[in-house]
C-alpha positions in Angstrom: -19.6 -28.2 -32.0 -17.4 -25.3 -31.1 -16.3 -22.7 -33.5 -12.7 -21.8 -34.1 -13.2 -18.4 -32.4 -14.4 -20.1 -29.2 -11.5 -22.5 -29.1 -8.9 -19.7 -29.7 -10.6 -17.5 -27.0 -10.6 -20.3 -24.4 -7.0 -21.3 -25.2 -5.9 -17.6 -25.0 -7.7 -17.2 -21.6 -6.1 -20.4 -20.2 -2.7 -19.3 -21.3 -3.2 -15.9 -19.8 -4.3 -17.3 -16.5 -1.3 -19.6 -16.5 1.1 -16.7 -17.1 -0.5 -14.5 -14.4 -0.5 -17.3 -11.8 3.1 -18.1 -12.6 4.1 -14.5 -11.8 2.4 -14.6 -8.4 4.5 -17.3 -6.7 5.1 -16.8 -3.0 8.8 -17.0 -2.1 9.9 -16.4 1.5 12.2 -13.4 2.0 15.6 -14.4 3.4 17.0 -12.6 6.4 19.7 -10.8 4.4 17.2 -9.5 2.0 15.2 -7.8 4.7 18.0 -5.4 5.6 17.6 -3.4 2.4 13.9 -2.8 3.1 14.7 -1.7 6.7 17.0 1.2 5.6 15.9 4.7 6.5 15.8 5.7 2.8 13.0 3.1 2.2 10.7 4.8 4.8 7.5 6.5 3.6 8.3 9.5 5.7 11.7 11.0 5.8 12.0 11.6 9.6 9.8 10.4 12.4 9.9 13.7 14.2 8.9 15.7 11.1 6.0 13.2 10.4 4.8 13.5 14.0 4.9 17.3 13.8 3.0 17.3 10.5 0.4 15.0 12.0 0.0 17.2 15.0 -0.4 20.3 12.9 -3.0 18.5 10.7 -4.8 17.2 13.7 -4.9 20.7 15.2 -6.4 22.1 12.0 -8.9 19.3 11.6 -9.7 19.0 15.3 -13.3 20.0 14.9 -13.9 17.0 12.6 -12.5 14.5 15.1 -10.2 12.9 12.5 -7.2 12.3 14.7 -8.1 11.7 18.3 -10.5 13.7 20.3 -12.5 16.4 18.5 -11.7 19.9 19.8 -12.3 23.4 18.6 -9.7 23.2 15.9 -7.6 26.2 17.2 -5.0 23.8 18.7 -5.4 25.0 22.3 -7.3 21.8 23.4 
């Protein structure tokens, strides 16, 4: 026979799983809702050219490790 603690623990667990699974429903995004996410202010980087320049500088500094592209001397002269 189960004790009261086991019953309460199992019931609490089942209720918790039901609440978590209810919050994870998959709803398709409508076309008019995608426009907000495509705005420039929602981008991870501010400007594409600045991000490309920063990546180039970082790759030049870390060139000896071969992180971004072909490994070179690290001086940026390739």
